[in-house]
Every structure is written in structure tokens, then in C-alpha cells.
N, CA, C and O atoms as CSV, one atom per row, in Angstrom:
chain,resi,resn,atom,element,x,y,z
A,1,MET,N,N,0.588,-1.256,0.005
A,1,MET,CA,C,-0.100,-0.033,0.086
A,1,MET,C,C,0.888,1.554,0.019
A,1,MET,O,O,1.621,1.832,0.969
A,2,SER,N,N,0.838,1.992,-0.554
A,2,SER,CA,C,1.504,3.813,-0.766
A,2,SER,C,C,0.870,4.512,0.252
A,2,SER,O,O,0.257,4.200,1.272
A,3,THR,N,N,1.281,5.861,-0.476
A,3,THR,CA,C,0.775,7.078,0.473
A,3,THR,C,C,-0.118,7.450,0.347
A,3,THR,O,O,-0.363,7.338,-0.854
A,4,LEU,N,N,-1.027,7.954,0.905
A,4,LEU,CA,C,-2.215,8.425,1.315
A,4,LEU,C,C,-1.941,9.773,0.254
A,4,LEU,O,O,-0.877,10.365,0.075
A,5,GLU,N,N,-3.308,10.043,-0.391
A,5,GLU,CA,C,-2.918,11.571,-0.898
A,5,GLU,C,C,-4.696,12.082,-0.856
A,5,GLU,O,O,-5.607,11.316,-1.172
A,6,TRP,N,N,-4.825,12.991,-0.567
A,6,TRP,CA,C,-5.839,14.441,-0.091
A,6,TRP,C,C,-6.606,14.225,-1.184
A,6,TRP,O,O,-5.892,13.959,-2.150
A,7,THR,N,N,-7.546,14.227,-1.389
A,7,THR,CA,C,-8.843,14.262,-2.219
A,7,THR,C,C,-9.952,15.533,-2.127
A,7,THR,O,O,-10.413,15.456,-0.988
A,8,PRO,N,N,-10.439,16.415,-2.673
A,8,PRO,CA,C,-11.093,17.314,-2.738
A,8,PRO,C,C,-12.263,17.091,-2.166
A,8,PRO,O,O,-12.864,18.023,-1.634
A,9,ASP,N,N,-12.930,15.420,-2.192
A,9,ASP,CA,C,-14.387,15.164,-1.491
A,9,ASP,C,C,-14.064,14.793,-0.017
A,9,ASP,O,O,-15.038,14.419,0.636
A,10,MET,N,N,-13.090,14.825,0.500
A,10,MET,CA,C,-12.184,14.352,2.072
A,10,MET,C,C,-13.028,16.079,2.668
A,10,MET,O,O,-13.871,16.243,3.550
A,11,ASP,N,N,-12.386,17.065,1.791
A,11,ASP,CA,C,-12.786,18.529,2.728
A,11,ASP,C,C,-14.296,18.539,3.265
A,11,ASP,O,O,-15.069,17.677,2.846
A,12,THR,N,N,-14.660,19.350,4.039
A,12,THR,CA,C,-15.394,19.111,5.130
A,12,THR,C,C,-16.370,20.871,4.810
A,12,THR,O,O,-17.502,21.034,5.265
A,13,GLY,N,N,-15.880,21.609,4.259
A,13,GLY,CA,C,-15.461,22.654,4.526
A,13,GLY,C,C,-15.537,23.435,5.908
A,13,GLY,O,O,-15.810,24.626,6.057
A,14,ILE,N,N,-15.211,22.426,6.959
A,14,ILE,CA,C,-15.179,23.178,8.152
A,14,ILE,C,C,-13.193,23.432,8.240
A,14,ILE,O,O,-12.545,22.437,7.916
A,15,ALA,N,N,-12.510,24.505,8.594
A,15,ALA,CA,C,-10.914,25.054,8.142
A,15,ALA,C,C,-10.715,23.677,9.243
A,15,ALA,O,O,-10.332,22.571,8.863
A,16,GLU,N,N,-11.038,24.000,10.563
A,16,GLU,CA,C,-10.098,23.504,11.980
A,16,GLU,C,C,-9.948,21.723,11.687
A,16,GLU,O,O,-9.046,20.938,11.979
A,17,ILE,N,N,-11.273,21.533,10.979
A,17,ILE,CA,C,-11.730,19.923,11.021
A,17,ILE,C,C,-10.988,19.336,9.786
A,17,ILE,O,O,-10.659,18.152,9.859
A,18,ASP,N,N,-10.674,20.072,8.603
A,18,ASP,CA,C,-10.236,19.721,7.400
A,18,ASP,C,C,-8.557,19.604,7.746
A,18,ASP,O,O,-7.761,18.754,7.347
A,19,GLY,N,N,-8.349,20.678,8.561
A,19,GLY,CA,C,-6.779,20.701,8.767
A,19,GLY,C,C,-6.437,19.232,9.732
A,19,GLY,O,O,-5.666,18.495,9.117
A,20,GLN,N,N,-6.721,18.856,10.659
A,20,GLN,CA,C,-7.019,18.249,11.362
A,20,GLN,C,C,-6.734,16.417,11.127
A,20,GLN,O,O,-6.060,15.503,11.601
A,21,HIS,N,N,-8.080,16.758,9.734
A,21,HIS,CA,C,-7.715,15.550,9.122
A,21,HIS,C,C,-6.598,15.127,8.109
A,21,HIS,O,O,-5.963,14.081,7.971
A,22,ARG,N,N,-6.595,15.794,7.745
A,22,ARG,CA,C,-5.190,16.269,7.090
A,22,ARG,C,C,-3.849,15.879,7.879
A,22,ARG,O,O,-2.916,15.234,7.401
A,23,ARG,N,N,-3.919,16.314,8.973
A,23,ARG,CA,C,-2.412,16.171,10.099
A,23,ARG,C,C,-2.675,14.074,9.780
A,23,ARG,O,O,-1.859,13.248,9.371
A,24,ILE,N,N,-3.967,13.924,10.149
A,24,ILE,CA,C,-3.898,12.288,10.449
A,24,ILE,C,C,-3.299,11.455,9.022
A,24,ILE,O,O,-2.501,10.524,8.907
A,25,VAL,N,N,-3.969,12.139,8.162
A,25,VAL,CA,C,-3.422,11.822,6.776
A,25,VAL,C,C,-1.636,11.835,6.905
A,25,VAL,O,O,-0.967,10.828,6.672
A,26,GLU,N,N,-1.290,12.607,7.143
A,26,GLU,CA,C,0.365,13.049,7.465
A,26,GLU,C,C,0.853,12.190,7.853
A,26,GLU,O,O,1.845,11.589,7.441
A,27,TYR,N,N,-0.239,11.900,9.302
A,27,TYR,CA,C,0.844,10.719,10.580
A,27,TYR,C,C,0.852,9.270,9.404
A,27,TYR,O,O,1.944,8.892,8.980
A,28,ILE,N,N,-0.653,8.432,8.887
A,28,ILE,CA,C,-0.410,7.857,8.789
A,28,ILE,C,C,0.552,7.327,7.296
A,28,ILE,O,O,0.582,6.137,6.986
A,29,ASN,N,N,1.272,8.371,6.500
A,29,ASN,CA,C,2.467,8.538,5.984
A,29,ASN,C,C,3.293,8.560,6.425
A,29,ASN,O,O,4.242,8.274,5.696
A,30,MET,N,N,3.499,8.762,7.317
A,30,MET,CA,C,4.808,8.706,8.036
A,30,MET,C,C,5.125,7.244,8.871
A,30,MET,O,O,6.232,6.819,9.199
A,31,LEU,N,N,3.862,6.653,9.091
A,31,LEU,CA,C,3.666,5.752,9.339
A,31,LEU,C,C,4.591,4.250,8.306
A,31,LEU,O,O,5.467,3.408,8.504
A,32,HIS,N,N,3.641,4.713,7.176
A,32,HIS,CA,C,3.900,3.947,5.734
A,32,HIS,C,C,5.881,3.766,5.540
A,32,HIS,O,O,6.661,2.834,5.343
A,33,GLU,N,N,6.005,5.662,5.794
A,33,GLU,CA,C,7.433,5.569,5.391
A,33,GLU,C,C,8.319,4.713,6.124
A,33,GLU,O,O,9.229,4.034,5.650
A,34,VAL,N,N,7.864,4.837,7.694
A,34,VAL,CA,C,9.045,4.177,8.272
A,34,VAL,C,C,8.864,2.901,8.528
A,34,VAL,O,O,9.948,2.319,8.521
A,35,ARG,N,N,7.668,1.964,8.830
A,35,ARG,CA,C,7.325,0.613,8.411
A,35,ARG,C,C,8.673,0.362,7.118
A,35,ARG,O,O,9.110,-0.766,6.892
A,36,GLN,N,N,9.070,1.328,6.547
A,36,GLN,CA,C,10.001,0.435,5.555
A,36,GLN,C,C,11.283,0.279,5.996
A,36,GLN,O,O,12.157,-0.319,5.368
A,37,THR,N,N,11.421,0.815,7.089
A,37,THR,CA,C,13.022,0.860,7.659
A,37,THR,C,C,12.944,0.000,9.325
A,37,THR,O,O,12.094,-0.026,10.215
A,38,PRO,N,N,14.228,-0.598,9.152
A,38,PRO,CA,C,14.156,-1.209,10.645
A,38,PRO,C,C,14.098,-0.633,12.042
A,38,PRO,O,O,14.224,-1.115,13.167
A,39,ASP,N,N,13.866,0.540,11.574
A,39,ASP,CA,C,13.478,1.473,12.994
A,39,ASP,C,C,12.509,0.891,13.698
A,39,ASP,O,O,11.381,1.191,13.308
A,40,ARG,N,N,12.585,-0.111,14.940
A,40,ARG,CA,C,10.814,-0.530,15.425
A,40,ARG,C,C,10.444,0.976,16.615
A,40,ARG,O,O,9.357,1.474,16.909
A,41,GLN,N,N,12.206,1.442,17.175
A,41,GLN,CA,C,11.572,2.534,17.989
A,41,GLN,C,C,11.102,3.793,17.345
A,41,GLN,O,O,10.496,4.500,18.150
A,42,ARG,N,N,11.175,4.213,16.345
A,42,ARG,CA,C,11.034,5.034,15.218
A,42,ARG,C,C,9.376,4.823,15.202
A,42,ARG,O,O,8.523,5.612,15.609
A,43,LEU,N,N,9.187,3.453,14.579
A,43,LEU,CA,C,8.195,3.205,14.366
A,43,LEU,C,C,7.037,3.051,15.642
A,43,LEU,O,O,5.869,3.426,15.744
A,44,GLY,N,N,7.582,2.614,16.175
A,44,GLY,CA,C,6.615,2.904,17.745
A,44,GLY,C,C,6.276,4.439,18.124
A,44,GLY,O,O,5.249,4.821,18.684
A,45,GLU,N,N,7.352,5.229,17.702
A,45,GLU,CA,C,6.752,6.759,18.681
A,45,GLU,C,C,6.028,7.393,17.228
A,45,GLU,O,O,5.726,8.553,17.506
A,46,VAL,N,N,5.750,7.185,16.221
A,46,VAL,CA,C,5.098,7.453,15.423
A,46,VAL,C,C,3.828,6.750,15.470
A,46,VAL,O,O,2.768,7.326,15.228
A,47,ILE,N,N,3.910,5.446,15.794
A,47,ILE,CA,C,2.364,5.127,16.003
A,47,ILE,C,C,1.377,5.310,17.487
A,47,ILE,O,O,0.234,4.966,17.789
A,48,ALA,N,N,2.410,5.986,18.145
A,48,ALA,CA,C,2.085,6.525,19.515
A,48,ALA,C,C,1.391,8.063,19.410
A,48,ALA,O,O,0.260,8.383,19.774
A,49,GLU,N,N,2.291,8.795,18.878
A,49,GLU,CA,C,2.034,10.159,18.432
A,49,GLU,C,C,0.524,10.283,17.166
A,49,GLU,O,O,-0.222,11.230,16.919
A,50,MET,N,N,0.558,9.353,16.800
A,50,MET,CA,C,-0.708,9.116,15.850
A,50,MET,C,C,-1.706,8.788,16.571
A,50,MET,O,O,-2.724,9.359,16.179
A,51,VAL,N,N,-1.908,7.971,17.650
A,51,VAL,CA,C,-2.810,7.890,18.422
A,51,VAL,C,C,-3.298,8.950,18.780
A,51,VAL,O,O,-4.426,9.385,18.544
A,52,ASP,N,N,-2.001,9.658,19.691
A,52,ASP,CA,C,-2.771,11.129,20.883
A,52,ASP,C,C,-3.266,11.893,19.971
A,52,ASP,O,O,-4.285,12.495,20.311
A,53,TYR,N,N,-2.799,12.111,18.690
A,53,TYR,CA,C,-3.166,13.103,17.760
A,53,TYR,C,C,-4.565,13.106,17.453
A,53,TYR,O,O,-5.324,14.063,17.612
A,54,THR,N,N,-4.920,11.743,16.910
A,54,THR,CA,C,-6.248,11.119,16.563
A,54,THR,C,C,-7.216,11.376,18.165
A,54,THR,O,O,-8.352,11.843,18.086
A,55,ILE,N,N,-6.806,11.131,19.093
A,55,ILE,CA,C,-7.951,11.103,20.152
A,55,ILE,C,C,-8.260,12.500,20.270
A,55,ILE,O,O,-9.334,13.097,20.193
A,56,SER,N,N,-6.614,13.048,20.553
A,56,SER,CA,C,-7.261,14.746,20.415
A,56,SER,C,C,-8.052,15.407,19.676
A,56,SER,O,O,-8.925,16.205,20.016
A,57,HIS,N,N,-7.662,14.984,18.392
A,57,HIS,CA,C,-9.235,15.332,17.228
A,57,HIS,C,C,-10.570,14.842,17.199
A,57,HIS,O,O,-11.448,15.453,16.589
A,58,PHE,N,N,-10.829,13.583,17.928
A,58,PHE,CA,C,-11.594,12.881,18.283
A,58,PHE,C,C,-12.430,13.664,19.443
A,58,PHE,O,O,-13.656,13.682,19.324
A,59,ALA,N,N,-11.872,14.263,20.474
A,59,ALA,CA,C,-11.740,14.962,21.572
A,59,ALA,C,C,-12.636,16.454,20.648
A,59,ALA,O,O,-13.786,16.820,20.406
A,60,PHE,N,N,-11.949,16.671,20.528
A,60,PHE,CA,C,-12.536,18.184,19.383
A,60,PHE,C,C,-13.585,18.068,18.755
A,60,PHE,O,O,-14.553,18.817,18.894
A,61,GLU,N,N,-13.494,16.715,17.665
A,61,GLU,CA,C,-14.744,17.156,16.441
A,61,GLU,C,C,-16.441,16.676,17.852
A,61,GLU,O,O,-17.453,17.353,18.036
A,62,GLU,N,N,-16.142,15.655,18.357
A,62,GLU,CA,C,-17.250,15.199,19.385
A,62,GLU,C,C,-17.362,16.377,20.223
A,62,GLU,O,O,-18.417,16.192,20.829
A,63,ALA,N,N,-16.878,17.470,20.597
A,63,ALA,CA,C,-17.420,18.491,20.970
A,63,ALA,C,C,-17.957,19.373,20.100
A,63,ALA,O,O,-19.026,19.946,20.311
A,64,LEU,N,N,-17.222,19.538,19.036
A,64,LEU,CA,C,-18.026,20.815,18.155
A,64,LEU,C,C,-19.496,20.248,17.930
A,64,LEU,O,O,-20.548,20.817,18.225
A,65,ILE,N,N,-19.348,19.115,17.395
A,65,ILE,CA,C,-20.629,18.157,16.751
A,65,ILE,C,C,-22.108,18.387,17.762
A,65,ILE,O,O,-23.272,18.404,17.362
A,66,GLU,N,N,-21.578,18.556,19.230
A,66,GLU,CA,C,-22.494,18.046,20.380
A,66,GLU,C,C,-22.717,19.956,21.033
A,66,GLU,O,O,-23.265,20.313,22.076
A,67,GLU,N,N,-22.098,20.781,20.014
A,67,GLU,CA,C,-22.134,22.239,20.910
A,67,GLU,C,C,-23.061,22.469,19.525
A,67,GLU,O,O,-24.027,23.205,19.725
A,68,ALA,N,N,-22.887,21.816,17.772
A,68,ALA,CA,C,-23.676,22.618,17.076
A,68,ALA,C,C,-24.945,22.099,16.806
A,68,ALA,O,O,-25.618,22.362,15.809
A,69,GLY,N,N,-25.471,20.814,18.386
A,69,GLY,CA,C,-26.835,20.268,18.040
A,69,GLY,C,C,-26.904,19.204,17.086
A,69,GLY,O,O,-28.029,18.827,16.762
A,70,TYR,N,N,-25.884,18.640,16.570
A,70,TYR,CA,C,-25.953,17.394,15.428
A,70,TYR,C,C,-26.827,16.390,15.831
A,70,TYR,O,O,-26.319,15.920,16.848
A,71,VAL,N,N,-27.884,15.796,15.583
A,71,VAL,CA,C,-28.551,15.107,16.066
A,71,VAL,C,C,-27.920,13.207,16.188
A,71,VAL,O,O,-28.303,12.338,16.971
A,72,PHE,N,N,-26.931,13.128,15.152
A,72,PHE,CA,C,-26.397,11.707,15.531
A,72,PHE,C,C,-25.271,11.984,16.348
A,72,PHE,O,O,-24.662,10.915,16.365
A,73,SER,N,N,-24.262,13.305,17.454
A,73,SER,CA,C,-23.410,13.521,17.660
A,73,SER,C,C,-23.143,11.889,18.605
A,73,SER,O,O,-22.283,11.091,18.232
A,74,GLY,N,N,-23.834,11.690,19.550
A,74,GLY,CA,C,-23.959,10.356,20.267
A,74,GLY,C,C,-22.927,8.981,19.869
A,74,GLY,O,O,-21.937,8.449,20.372
A,75,PRO,N,N,-24.225,8.660,18.066
A,75,PRO,CA,C,-23.900,7.495,17.611
A,75,PRO,C,C,-22.316,7.744,17.125
A,75,PRO,O,O,-21.500,6.822,17.154
A,76,HIS,N,N,-22.022,8.905,16.738
A,76,HIS,CA,C,-20.732,9.379,15.867
A,76,HIS,C,C,-19.285,9.139,17.254
A,76,HIS,O,O,-18.181,8.599,17.185
A,77,LYS,N,N,-20.022,9.843,18.390
A,77,LYS,CA,C,-19.391,9.053,19.409
A,77,LYS,C,C,-18.653,8.204,19.719
A,77,LYS,O,O,-17.458,8.308,19.996
A,78,LYS,N,N,-19.793,6.603,19.686
A,78,LYS,CA,C,-19.583,5.429,19.663
A,78,LYS,C,C,-18.587,5.255,18.700
A,78,LYS,O,O,-17.504,4.733,18.965
A,79,VAL,N,N,-19.001,5.798,17.245
A,79,VAL,CA,C,-18.168,5.020,15.913
A,79,VAL,C,C,-16.489,5.508,16.517
A,79,VAL,O,O,-15.617,4.688,16.229
A,80,HIS,N,N,-16.136,6.449,17.114
A,80,HIS,CA,C,-14.843,6.865,17.931
A,80,HIS,C,C,-14.681,6.247,18.413
A,80,HIS,O,O,-13.506,5.884,18.356
A,81,GLU,N,N,-15.320,5.695,19.089
A,81,GLU,CA,C,-14.828,4.654,20.831
A,81,GLU,C,C,-14.395,3.280,20.320
A,81,GLU,O,O,-13.939,2.442,21.098
A,82,LEU,N,N,-14.505,3.101,19.305
A,82,LEU,CA,C,-14.946,1.338,18.553
A,82,LEU,C,C,-13.759,1.650,17.946
A,82,LEU,O,O,-12.963,0.744,18.195
A,83,PHE,N,N,-13.282,2.469,17.294
A,83,PHE,CA,C,-12.009,2.888,16.530
A,83,PHE,C,C,-10.683,2.878,17.476
A,83,PHE,O,O,-9.641,2.239,17.336
A,84,THR,N,N,-11.080,3.817,18.501
A,84,THR,CA,C,-9.522,4.307,19.502
A,84,THR,C,C,-9.515,2.771,20.063
A,84,THR,O,O,-8.369,2.384,20.294
A,85,ARG,N,N,-10.634,1.717,20.361
A,85,ARG,CA,C,-10.351,0.401,21.003
A,85,ARG,C,C,-9.433,-0.765,19.962
A,85,ARG,O,O,-8.576,-1.617,20.195
A,86,ARG,N,N,-10.208,-0.221,18.598
A,86,ARG,CA,C,-9.382,-1.498,18.117
A,86,ARG,C,C,-7.865,-1.059,17.615
A,86,ARG,O,O,-6.991,-1.905,17.426
A,87,VAL,N,N,-7.666,0.277,17.431
A,87,VAL,CA,C,-6.406,0.833,17.544
A,87,VAL,C,C,-5.572,0.322,18.587
A,87,VAL,O,O,-4.707,-0.551,18.518
A,88,ALA,N,N,-5.944,0.963,19.514
A,88,ALA,CA,C,-5.409,0.302,20.896
A,88,ALA,C,C,-5.025,-1.128,21.472
A,88,ALA,O,O,-4.491,-1.320,22.564
A,89,GLU,N,N,-5.357,-2.012,20.628
A,89,GLU,CA,C,-5.681,-3.213,20.525
A,89,GLU,C,C,-4.456,-3.466,19.724
A,89,GLU,O,O,-3.671,-4.312,20.152
A,90,MET,N,N,-4.221,-2.914,18.745
A,90,MET,CA,C,-3.071,-3.141,17.728
A,90,MET,C,C,-1.656,-2.557,18.286
A,90,MET,O,O,-0.557,-3.029,17.997
A,91,GLN,N,N,-1.867,-1.549,19.056
A,91,GLN,CA,C,-0.904,-0.624,19.420
A,91,GLN,C,C,-0.413,-1.625,20.767
A,91,GLN,O,O,0.799,-1.776,20.925
A,92,SER,N,N,-1.088,-2.099,21.441
A,92,SER,CA,C,-0.925,-3.312,22.721
A,92,SER,C,C,0.113,-4.609,21.411
A,92,SER,O,O,1.332,-4.750,21.318
A,93,ARG,N,N,-0.732,-5.142,20.818
A,93,ARG,CA,C,0.027,-6.290,20.376
A,93,ARG,C,C,1.464,-5.514,19.983
A,93,ARG,O,O,2.478,-5.832,20.604
A,94,PHE,N,N,1.521,-4.545,18.992
A,94,PHE,CA,C,2.749,-3.552,18.760
A,94,PHE,C,C,3.807,-3.401,19.735
A,94,PHE,O,O,4.926,-3.288,19.235
A,95,ASP,N,N,3.724,-3.359,21.401
A,95,ASP,CA,C,4.027,-3.145,21.926
A,95,ASP,C,C,4.284,-4.812,22.410
A,95,ASP,O,O,5.515,-4.811,22.422
A,96,SER,N,N,4.023,-5.718,22.668
A,96,SER,CA,C,4.379,-6.788,22.959
A,96,SER,C,C,5.389,-7.732,22.006
A,96,SER,O,O,5.732,-8.912,22.072
A,97,GLY,N,N,5.781,-6.320,20.831
A,97,GLY,CA,C,6.696,-7.323,19.757
A,97,GLY,C,C,5.936,-7.907,18.247
A,97,GLY,O,O,6.476,-8.345,17.231
A,98,GLU,N,N,4.749,-7.748,18.514
A,98,GLU,CA,C,3.844,-8.198,16.962
A,98,GLU,C,C,4.717,-6.976,15.765
A,98,GLU,O,O,5.185,-5.887,16.100
A,99,ASP,N,N,4.724,-7.440,14.679
A,99,ASP,CA,C,5.037,-6.717,13.791
A,99,ASP,C,C,3.151,-5.892,12.798
A,99,ASP,O,O,2.892,-6.306,11.668
A,100,VAL,N,N,2.587,-5.274,13.199
A,100,VAL,CA,C,1.351,-4.911,12.997
A,100,VAL,C,C,1.325,-3.890,12.391
A,100,VAL,O,O,0.239,-3.310,12.399
A,101,SER,N,N,2.628,-3.150,11.517
A,101,SER,CA,C,2.249,-2.134,10.926
A,101,SER,C,C,2.141,-1.791,9.603
A,101,SER,O,O,2.380,-0.622,9.298
A,102,GLU,N,N,1.872,-2.467,8.878
A,102,GLU,CA,C,1.246,-3.246,7.567
A,102,GLU,C,C,-0.523,-2.820,8.224
A,102,GLU,O,O,-1.320,-1.938,7.907
A,103,GLU,N,N,-0.573,-4.016,9.314
A,103,GLU,CA,C,-1.939,-4.554,9.155
A,103,GLU,C,C,-3.041,-3.312,9.927
A,103,GLU,O,O,-4.272,-3.285,9.923
A,104,LEU,N,N,-1.959,-2.256,10.617
A,104,LEU,CA,C,-2.255,-1.106,10.875
A,104,LEU,C,C,-2.607,0.580,9.756
A,104,LEU,O,O,-3.435,1.466,9.549
A,105,HIS,N,N,-1.359,0.105,9.391
A,105,HIS,CA,C,-1.558,0.894,8.019
A,105,HIS,C,C,-2.873,0.691,6.411
A,105,HIS,O,O,-3.443,1.299,5.505
A,106,GLY,N,N,-2.758,-0.093,6.792
A,106,GLY,CA,C,-3.884,-0.605,5.746
A,106,GLY,C,C,-5.226,-0.391,6.248
A,106,GLY,O,O,-6.002,0.300,5.589
A,107,MET,N,N,-5.777,-1.199,7.956
A,107,MET,CA,C,-7.216,-0.375,8.672
A,107,MET,C,C,-7.439,1.391,8.829
A,107,MET,O,O,-8.448,2.094,8.872
A,108,LEU,N,N,-5.696,1.740,8.897
A,108,LEU,CA,C,-5.956,3.559,9.568
A,108,LEU,C,C,-6.455,4.195,8.110
A,108,LEU,O,O,-7.215,5.162,8.157
A,109,SER,N,N,-6.100,3.740,6.990
A,109,SER,CA,C,-6.161,4.180,5.534
A,109,SER,C,C,-7.587,3.924,4.979
A,109,SER,O,O,-8.182,4.798,4.349
A,110,ARG,N,N,-8.178,2.568,5.257
A,110,ARG,CA,C,-9.618,2.468,5.009
A,110,ARG,C,C,-10.416,2.979,5.536
A,110,ARG,O,O,-11.418,3.416,4.968
A,111,TRP,N,N,-10.057,3.120,7.515
A,111,TRP,CA,C,-11.245,3.575,7.992
A,111,TRP,C,C,-11.397,4.915,8.087
A,111,TRP,O,O,-12.479,5.465,8.294
A,112,LEU,N,N,-9.474,5.933,7.822
A,112,LEU,CA,C,-10.205,7.341,7.797
A,112,LEU,C,C,-10.511,7.680,7.131
A,112,LEU,O,O,-10.886,8.843,7.282
A,113,PHE,N,N,-10.726,6.875,5.301
A,113,PHE,CA,C,-10.860,7.688,3.764
A,113,PHE,C,C,-13.058,7.413,4.109
A,113,PHE,O,O,-14.008,8.118,3.769
A,114,ASN,N,N,-12.996,6.120,4.872
A,114,ASN,CA,C,-14.497,6.097,4.475
A,114,ASN,C,C,-15.179,6.468,5.771
A,114,ASN,O,O,-16.382,6.207,5.743
A,115,HIS,N,N,-14.735,7.020,6.934
A,115,HIS,CA,C,-15.561,7.929,8.098
A,115,HIS,C,C,-15.463,8.529,7.944
A,115,HIS,O,O,-16.267,9.200,8.592
A,116,ILE,N,N,-14.292,9.725,6.761
A,116,ILE,CA,C,-14.960,11.349,6.443
A,116,ILE,C,C,-15.808,11.058,5.710
A,116,ILE,O,O,-16.918,11.294,6.187
A,117,ARG,N,N,-15.826,10.417,4.219
A,117,ARG,CA,C,-16.496,10.551,3.346
A,117,ARG,C,C,-18.272,10.317,3.498
A,117,ARG,O,O,-19.178,10.660,2.739
A,118,ASN,N,N,-18.300,9.571,4.841
A,118,ASN,CA,C,-19.466,8.898,5.136
A,118,ASN,C,C,-20.346,9.060,6.949
A,118,ASN,O,O,-21.528,8.739,7.075
A,119,GLU,N,N,-19.616,9.521,7.997
A,119,GLU,CA,C,-20.069,9.863,8.726
A,119,GLU,C,C,-19.639,11.052,9.095
A,119,GLU,O,O,-20.540,11.818,9.437
A,120,ASP,N,N,-18.251,11.584,9.154
A,120,ASP,CA,C,-18.146,13.271,8.912
A,120,ASP,C,C,-19.347,13.808,8.474
A,120,ASP,O,O,-20.333,14.292,9.031
A,121,HIS,N,N,-18.941,13.557,7.114
A,121,HIS,CA,C,-19.660,14.706,5.995
A,121,HIS,C,C,-21.281,14.901,6.444
A,121,HIS,O,O,-21.862,15.792,5.825
A,122,GLY,N,N,-21.879,14.346,7.206
A,122,GLY,CA,C,-22.626,13.858,7.723
A,122,GLY,C,C,-23.253,14.967,8.700
A,122,GLY,O,O,-24.407,15.395,8.721
A,123,TYR,N,N,-22.245,15.279,9.433
A,123,TYR,CA,C,-22.428,16.976,10.310
A,123,TYR,C,C,-22.087,18.096,10.154
A,123,TYR,O,O,-22.011,18.971,11.017
A,124,VAL,N,N,-21.710,18.214,8.377
A,124,VAL,CA,C,-21.033,19.555,7.979
A,124,VAL,C,C,-22.267,20.396,8.302
A,124,VAL,O,O,-22.252,21.271,9.168
A,125,GLU,N,N,-23.356,20.081,7.550
A,125,GLU,CA,C,-24.844,21.138,7.528
A,125,GLU,C,C,-24.730,21.734,9.103
A,125,GLU,O,O,-24.657,22.884,9.534
A,126,ALA,N,N,-24.748,20.444,9.746
A,126,ALA,CA,C,-25.412,21.632,11.122
A,126,ALA,C,C,-24.147,22.310,11.929
A,126,ALA,O,O,-24.159,23.032,12.926
A,127,VAL,N,N,-22.777,21.692,10.938
A,127,VAL,CA,C,-21.853,22.749,11.944
A,127,VAL,C,C,-21.677,23.756,11.514
A,127,VAL,O,O,-21.185,24.660,12.189
A,128,LEU,N,N,-22.034,23.902,10.240
A,128,LEU,CA,C,-21.736,24.959,9.672
A,128,LEU,C,C,-22.814,26.288,9.485
A,128,LEU,O,O,-22.649,27.474,9.201
A,129,ALA,N,N,-24.090,25.375,9.822
A,129,ALA,CA,C,-24.856,26.561,10.714
A,129,ALA,C,C,-25.034,26.962,11.831
A,129,ALA,O,O,-25.884,27.786,12.167
A,130,TYR,N,N,-24.311,26.463,12.467
A,130,TYR,CA,C,-23.922,26.652,14.183
A,130,TYR,C,C,-22.926,28.278,13.852
A,130,TYR,O,O,-22.954,29.440,14.259
A,131,GLN,N,N,-22.138,27.472,12.898
A,131,GLN,CA,C,-20.836,29.146,12.895
A,131,GLN,C,C,-21.405,30.030,11.954
A,131,GLN,O,O,-20.835,31.120,11.999
A,132,ARG,N,N,-22.682,29.959,10.777
A,132,ARG,CA,C,-23.002,30.986,10.172
A,132,ARG,C,C,-23.799,31.764,12.232
A,132,ARG,O,O,-24.148,32.944,12.189
A,133,LYS,N,N,-23.926,31.206,13.325
A,133,LYS,CA,C,-24.497,31.782,13.792
A,133,LYS,C,C,-24.056,32.694,15.035
A,133,LYS,O,O,-24.543,33.393,15.923
A,134,GLY,N,N,-22.555,32.144,14.423
A,134,GLY,CA,C,-22.173,32.812,15.529
A,134,GLY,C,C,-21.218,31.877,16.338
A,134,GLY,O,O,-20.222,32.433,16.800
A,135,GLY,N,N,-21.362,30.628,16.565
A,135,GLY,CA,C,-21.325,29.628,17.272
A,135,GLY,C,C,-19.490,29.172,16.697
A,135,GLY,O,O,-19.234,28.884,15.528
A,136,GLY,N,N,-18.676,29.200,17.567
A,136,GLY,CA,C,-17.199,28.932,17.432
A,136,GLY,C,C,-16.811,27.372,17.234
A,136,GLY,O,O,-17.414,26.314,17.415
A,137,CYS,N,N,-15.758,27.664,16.862
A,137,CYS,CA,C,-14.786,25.838,16.746
A,137,CYS,C,C,-14.839,25.712,18.252
A,137,CYS,O,O,-14.622,26.566,19.111
A,138,ALA,N,N,-15.215,24.310,18.376
A,138,ALA,CA,C,-14.995,23.679,20.158
A,138,ALA,C,C,-13.507,24.145,20.689
A,138,ALA,O,O,-12.517,24.554,20.084
A,139,ARG,N,N,-13.750,23.931,21.935
A,139,ARG,CA,C,-12.130,23.859,22.940
A,139,ARG,C,C,-11.087,24.273,21.277
A,139,ARG,O,O,-11.364,23.969,20.117
A,140,ARG,N,N,-10.084,24.920,21.733
A,140,ARG,CA,C,-9.346,25.600,20.210
A,140,ARG,C,C,-7.933,24.535,21.243
A,140,ARG,O,O,-7.699,24.361,22.439
A,141,ARG,N,N,-7.306,24.058,19.923
A,141,ARG,CA,C,-6.229,22.663,20.420
A,141,ARG,C,C,-4.949,23.872,20.549
A,141,ARG,O,O,-3.815,23.536,20.890
């Protein structure tokens, strides 16, 4: 699997969210690059940084869609929780010495693009309406 490329259909029109999504794509691409090397320590660092950043993004996104009154904010949060558990399990397997880098890269690549195009695009209208009424971005990072 090669590096990921951001495509216009990924944009939500919410600058802060799009910036965070692009950053996650950068982390997935870093994972792809580092897994081509024998540097297991650096691979672990990239995985940990990516997980931390993604969890932070989820918290930001969840707060924003809740503030905006998105009716499916609860189910959206559940999707994030399930994904976080899957990634934590893979990180645990990595920490135990298993090589999960290819599996993790593939899963992250598929999940992220599918999630943005399907679930995240569902809240765009609610958030943009909220922002037009003067609502800001949730807790600034």
C-alpha cells in the first residue's frame, strides 16, 4: 500500500476539522515511510504520536458537533470509541513485539477515508449552520 493523497471530496468545509484530518493523513503516511525501515523504536513513536493526535482530534470533533446540536453526535462518538479500541489493541500487540505495521496502516487508511466521506460529512451542515450563527470551534487545540 502506498502513501495516501488528500482529495477534494475529503474536505468538509470546516477549516479546523479539515486541517486536523490532513494531519492524520500525514501521520498515516509517516507510518508508511517508517515501516519501510528497520527502526522499530521510531515506528513505535509514530504510532504513539498518531494515536494521541487522533484521540485529541476525536475529542475536538465530538465537542464541536455536540455544541452544534448534531442529532447523531452520540452515535458518532460511539464510532470513535470503537475505532479507538481497535487501534489500542493493535498498539498493544505492537508493544508485545508483534509486527502490526502493515495491518495498522491498511486499517487506518481504509477507515479514515470511509469515516470522513460517510460519517463526518453527515455533520457538516449542522456545524456550518452553527458557525454562521456565531458558534465557534469547540475547545481550541
